[in-house]
N, C-alpha and C positions, 0 to 999 in steps of 0.2 A: 282484903282491901284492894289488892292489885286486880283481882278478878272483877270486882265491882267497877273499878276505873276502866278496865278493858271493855266491859259490857257497855258502859256509858259512851265510850268512844265509838264503838261499833254502831250503836243506835244513832248517834249523831251523824256518822258517815252515811248510814242508810237513809236517814231523813233528808240529808243534803242531796243525795243522788236522786231520790224521789222528786224533790222539789225541782231540780234541774230538768229531769225528764218531763215533768208537767209543763214547765215553762217552754221547753222546746216544742212540745206538742201544741200548746196554745198559740205560739208564734207561727208554727206551720199552718195551722187552721186559718189564722188571720191572713197570712200571705196567700194561701190558696184562694180564699174569698176575694181578696183584693185583685189578684191577677185574673181570676175568672171574670169578675165584673169589668175590669179594664179592657181585657181582650174582647169581650162581648160588645161593650160600648164602642170601642174603636172600629170593630168590624161593621157595626151598624152605620157608622158615620161614613166609612169608605169601604164599600163592598169589594172594590178592586184590590184591596190589600189583604183579603182574607187569607191568602196563602202565607204571607209573612207572619201574621198573627198565629196561624196554625203551626208554623215552624217554631215560633217562640214558645208556644204552649207545649209542644213536644220536647223542646229543650228543657223547660222547667220540670217536666215529668221525668226525663232521663237523668238530669244532673242533680236535682234536689229531691227526687222521689215524691213529688207532690201529686195529688189527685186532681187533675184538671178536667173540666168538662168541655166538650166541643160546642161551639156556637152553631146550632142548627138553624140557619136563617133561610128563608125562602129565596129561590133564585130569581124570582120576578115579583113585581108589585101587582096589586090587583088590577091597576090600570093596564099594565102590560099584558096580563093574562086576558082581560076582557077585550083588548084591542086585537090580540092575536086570534081570538076566537071569532071576532067580527070579520077580520080580514080573510080568515080561512073559510068562513061561511059564505062569503060573497063570491 
C-alpha cells in the first residue's frame, strides 16, 4: 500500500513539473512573438531609433534567453534610391 501511494505521489509530481515546463515554454514563445513584432513595428515607424530597439532586443536575448530576430529594414526608400541614381547620372 505504501509503495502504491509513493508511486502515485511521484507520478503527480512529474505531471505537475511537465505542466509547468509546458506553460513556461508557451509563455516564452508568445513573449518572443510579441517583442519581435513590436520592435519591428516601432523600427518601421521611427528608423532613427533602430539602435535603441536593437539594444532592447539584445537585452531580451541576454537576460531572458529569448530567440529574437533582427529587423532587416532597407536603409533607403525607393524614392531616395531613384533620386540618388538620377543625381549621380547627371
